[in-house]
C-alpha positions as CSV (number, residue, x, y, z in Angstrom):
1,M,37.8,-35.0,87.6
2,K,36.4,-33.1,90.9
3,K,32.9,-33.5,91.0
4,Y,30.3,-31.7,92.3
5,Q,26.8,-32.5,92.7
6,I,24.2,-30.4,94.4
7,T,22.5,-32.0,97.3
8,A,21.2,-30.7,100.4
9,I,24.4,-32.6,102.7
10,L,27.1,-31.3,100.4
11,I,25.6,-27.9,100.4
12,L,26.0,-27.8,104.0
13,F,29.3,-29.8,104.5
14,L,31.2,-27.5,101.7
15,F,30.0,-24.7,103.7
16,L,31.0,-25.5,106.5
17,A,34.2,-26.2,105.2
18,G,35.2,-23.1,103.1
19,T,36.3,-24.1,100.3
20,M,33.5,-23.8,97.9
21,A,29.7,-22.9,98.5
22,F,26.5,-24.2,97.2
23,T,22.8,-22.8,98.0
24,Q,19.4,-23.9,96.7
25,E,16.5,-21.6,96.5
26,G,13.1,-22.4,95.2
27,K,13.9,-23.2,91.5
28,T,18.0,-21.8,91.3
29,D,21.1,-24.4,92.5
30,R,24.3,-22.2,92.9
31,A,27.4,-23.1,93.1
32,A,31.2,-21.3,93.7
33,V,33.8,-23.7,92.4
34,P,37.5,-22.9,92.2
35,F,40.2,-23.8,89.6
36,S,42.8,-26.3,90.7
37,D,45.1,-23.1,90.1
38,P,43.8,-19.9,90.1
39,S,47.1,-18.4,89.2
40,K,47.0,-19.9,85.6
41,P,44.0,-19.2,83.2
42,G,41.0,-22.1,83.2
43,F,38.7,-23.4,80.8
44,I,35.3,-24.2,81.3
45,E,32.7,-26.4,79.4
46,A,28.9,-25.5,79.5
47,S,26.2,-26.2,77.6
48,V,22.3,-26.7,77.9
49,Y,19.8,-28.7,75.5
50,N,16.9,-26.2,76.5
51,G,17.9,-23.1,77.7
52,S,20.0,-19.7,77.7
53,V,24.0,-20.0,78.7
54,I,25.2,-16.3,80.0
55,V,29.0,-16.0,80.8
56,R,30.4,-12.7,82.4
57,G,33.8,-12.2,83.4
58,Y,34.9,-11.0,86.8
59,E,37.9,-9.7,88.6
60,G,37.4,-13.1,91.4
61,K,39.2,-16.1,90.5
62,E,36.2,-18.9,91.5
63,V,33.7,-20.0,89.0
64,I,30.4,-18.8,89.9
65,I,27.4,-20.8,88.6
66,E,23.8,-20.5,88.8
67,A,21.3,-22.8,87.0
68,T,17.9,-21.5,87.2
69,V,14.4,-23.8,86.1
70,R,12.9,-21.4,83.5
71,E,9.3,-21.0,85.1
72,K,6.3,-22.2,82.1
73,L,2.8,-22.3,82.2
74,V,1.0,-25.4,81.6
75,S,-2.7,-25.5,80.5
76,E,-5.3,-27.2,82.0
77,E,-5.7,-29.1,78.5
78,K,-2.5,-30.4,78.4
79,Q,-2.5,-31.4,82.1
80,D,-4.9,-33.9,81.3
81,R,-3.5,-36.8,79.1
82,E,-5.7,-38.6,76.6
83,D,-4.7,-42.0,76.9
84,E,-6.1,-44.7,78.8
85,K,-3.9,-45.2,81.8
86,A,-4.1,-41.7,83.0
87,K,-7.9,-41.1,82.4
88,G,-9.5,-39.2,85.6
89,M,-6.2,-38.3,86.9
90,R,-4.6,-35.0,86.7
91,R,-0.7,-34.3,86.0
92,I,1.4,-33.2,88.8
93,V,3.6,-30.4,87.5
94,G,5.9,-29.6,90.4
95,S,9.2,-27.4,91.0
96,S,12.1,-29.9,89.9
97,G,15.8,-29.1,90.3
98,T,17.8,-28.4,88.0
99,G,20.6,-31.3,88.2
100,L,23.7,-28.9,88.0
101,E,26.5,-30.9,87.9
102,V,30.1,-29.6,88.3
103,E,33.7,-31.3,87.5
104,E,36.9,-29.6,87.8
105,E,40.4,-30.8,87.1
106,D,43.6,-29.6,85.9
107,N,41.8,-25.9,85.4
108,V,39.4,-27.6,83.3
109,M,35.9,-27.5,84.6
110,E,32.6,-28.9,82.9
111,I,29.4,-27.5,83.6
112,D,26.0,-29.6,83.0
113,V,22.6,-29.5,84.0
114,S,19.2,-31.4,83.0
115,S,17.5,-29.6,80.5
116,M,16.3,-32.4,78.5
117,K,12.5,-32.2,79.8
118,Q,12.4,-28.3,81.1
119,T,14.3,-25.3,80.4
120,V,16.9,-24.5,82.4
121,D,19.1,-21.4,81.8
122,L,22.9,-21.1,83.5
123,T,25.0,-17.7,84.5
124,I,28.0,-18.1,84.9
125,R,30.5,-15.6,86.2
126,V,34.2,-16.3,85.6
127,P,37.8,-14.9,85.8
128,F,38.4,-12.4,83.1
129,N,40.9,-14.6,81.1
130,T,39.1,-17.6,81.3
131,S,38.5,-19.7,77.8
132,M,35.7,-21.4,77.1
133,E,33.8,-23.9,74.8
134,I,29.6,-23.0,75.3
135,G,26.9,-23.9,73.7
136,A,22.9,-23.9,73.9
137,Y,20.3,-25.8,71.5
138,N,16.5,-24.4,72.0
139,N,14.7,-22.0,73.7
140,G,17.5,-19.5,74.7
141,E,20.9,-17.4,73.5
142,V,24.2,-17.3,74.1
143,L,25.8,-14.3,75.6
144,I,29.6,-14.0,76.8
145,E,30.9,-11.0,78.1
146,N,34.4,-9.1,79.2
147,I,36.4,-11.8,78.5
148,T,39.7,-12.3,77.1
149,G,40.7,-15.8,76.4
150,A,39.9,-18.4,73.7
151,I,35.7,-18.3,72.7
152,E,34.1,-21.0,71.1
153,A,30.3,-20.5,71.2
154,D,27.6,-22.6,69.5
155,N,23.7,-22.2,69.4
156,Y,21.2,-24.0,67.4
157,N,18.0,-22.0,67.7
158,G,18.6,-18.9,69.4
159,K,21.5,-15.9,69.0
160,V,25.2,-15.6,69.9
161,T,26.2,-12.6,71.2
162,L,29.5,-11.7,72.7
163,K,30.7,-8.2,73.8
164,G,33.6,-6.6,75.5
165,I,35.9,-9.5,73.9
166,S,39.8,-9.3,73.9
167,G,40.9,-12.6,72.3
168,S,39.6,-15.0,69.4
169,V,36.5,-16.3,68.8
170,V,34.7,-19.2,66.4
171,A,31.0,-18.0,67.1
172,H,28.2,-20.3,65.3
173,T,24.4,-20.5,64.9
174,Y,21.7,-22.1,62.9
175,N,18.4,-19.9,63.6
176,G,19.6,-16.3,64.8
177,A,22.1,-13.5,64.6
178,V,26.2,-13.6,65.1
179,T,26.8,-10.3,67.3
180,V,30.4,-9.7,68.2
181,L,31.8,-6.7,69.8
182,F,35.6,-7.2,70.3
183,T,38.2,-4.3,72.4
184,K,41.0,-6.4,71.6
185,I,41.8,-9.2,69.6
186,D,44.6,-12.3,69.9
187,P,46.9,-10.8,66.4
188,D,47.5,-14.3,65.5
189,K,44.8,-16.7,65.5
190,P,41.8,-17.1,62.6
191,M,38.4,-16.8,63.6
192,S,35.1,-17.8,61.9
193,F,31.6,-16.3,62.7
194,S,28.7,-18.0,60.7
195,T,24.7,-18.9,60.5
196,W,22.9,-20.1,58.7
197,N,19.0,-17.9,59.4
198,G,20.3,-14.7,60.1
199,D,23.0,-11.6,60.4
200,V,26.6,-11.7,60.8
201,D,27.8,-8.5,62.5
202,V,31.3,-8.5,64.4
203,T,33.1,-5.1,65.2
204,F,36.7,-5.1,65.2
205,P,39.1,-2.4,66.5
206,A,40.6,0.0,63.9
207,M,44.4,-1.4,63.6
208,V,43.1,-5.1,63.6
209,K,44.8,-6.9,60.7
210,A,43.6,-9.8,58.8
211,N,42.8,-11.3,55.4
212,V,38.7,-11.9,55.2
213,K,36.2,-14.6,53.4
214,M,32.8,-13.2,53.7
215,K,30.1,-15.1,52.0
216,S,25.9,-14.7,52.0
217,E,24.1,-16.7,49.4
218,M,20.9,-14.5,50.0
219,G,22.6,-11.0,51.3
220,D,24.7,-8.1,51.4
221,V,28.2,-7.5,52.9
222,Y,29.1,-4.1,54.6
223,S,32.1,-2.5,56.0
224,D,33.8,0.8,56.8
225,F,37.1,-1.3,56.6
226,D,39.1,-0.1,53.7
227,I,38.8,-4.0,52.4
228,Q,41.1,-4.7,49.7
229,V,39.2,-7.2,47.7
230,R,41.0,-9.7,45.4
231,Q,40.2,-12.8,43.1
232,A,38.8,-16.1,44.7
233,P,40.7,-18.8,44.5
234,E,40.1,-21.6,41.9
235,K,38.8,-24.7,43.6
236,V,40.2,-27.9,41.8
237,V,38.0,-31.1,43.9
238,E,38.5,-34.6,43.7
239,D,35.4,-36.2,41.9
240,E,35.6,-40.0,42.9
241,R,33.0,-42.4,40.8
242,E,32.4,-45.8,40.2
243,E,33.8,-46.0,36.6
244,G,37.4,-44.3,36.9
245,G,38.4,-40.9,38.7
246,G,37.3,-37.5,37.1
247,Y,37.5,-33.9,38.7
248,K,35.4,-30.2,38.6
249,I,36.4,-27.3,38.6
250,S,34.3,-24.5,40.6
251,F,34.6,-21.1,41.5
252,E,34.0,-19.9,45.1
253,K,31.5,-17.3,45.3
254,A,33.0,-16.0,48.4
255,I,34.4,-12.7,48.3
256,Y,37.9,-12.5,49.3
257,G,39.7,-9.6,50.6
258,S,42.6,-8.3,53.3
259,I,42.0,-5.7,56.0
260,N,45.2,-3.2,57.0
261,G,47.6,-5.1,54.9
262,G,46.1,-8.7,56.0
263,G,46.9,-11.2,58.6
264,P,45.4,-14.4,59.7
265,E,41.8,-15.7,58.3
266,Y,39.0,-14.9,59.5
267,Q,35.4,-16.3,57.6
268,F,32.3,-14.4,57.8
269,Q,29.1,-16.8,56.7
270,T,25.2,-16.3,56.3
271,Y,22.6,-17.8,53.9
272,H,19.6,-15.5,54.7
273,G,20.8,-12.3,55.7
274,D,23.8,-9.9,55.6
275,I,26.8,-9.3,56.8
276,F,28.3,-6.1,58.7
277,I,32.2,-5.9,59.3
278,R,32.7,-2.4,61.5
279,R,35.6,-0.6,62.5
280,A,35.2,0.4,65.9
281,K,35.0,3.9,66.6
């Protein structure tokens, strides 16, 4: 892959060359990187361990990236370490860079930052028809807006919000709500929306056609679509035992149904929360 790492020399060189631009201002690193073939849809992979990822579609052809170290206050108590080696010394807190790195090859772009010891927020602008895999883990949200490509969005301790989406979505978080607003959909793609702690709230165009599987252990399911509920399928699961084989029969707790006659399968799942399947007005 072509690799673009933020350094002062490289910033100056690329600025003069005119192929892509990098600037650094305080605790923010910026990059503008083109896809190898801008006439074709691109794909980006971006994730942070500590921080948020915000992706917005726009009319341009380059991917514009901003990585910002989030300010944090360090108390006097925490500045002074208690171990003997640092006795009488003060911890130095400075403004470190983001470690932003971008690699691109064959219209696939990987975006990485150093976010293990600090919180780094990523803001990315992409052409509307870009597909993506976006992830976050701690101290932030995943927000994606105005995209027509395929989206896979994951978070662990934070919400996932997608707005103005016109493609297909797989969205998951562990602690937080999943909220998705579609303007259009890919009529042939299955989709999935899930969380452990939080609501799942998805708005579809009125004419969407789908088979739906809805499951909330501790909450309820609501919809203003006329969902045709049907019997949950019986499942037979092989039970491997040390002394001979066996089987057990379990009945799925999920609610199954169809919208507008059915179509690809859409799954909605939460444990502590409600499910809302909305029809766009």
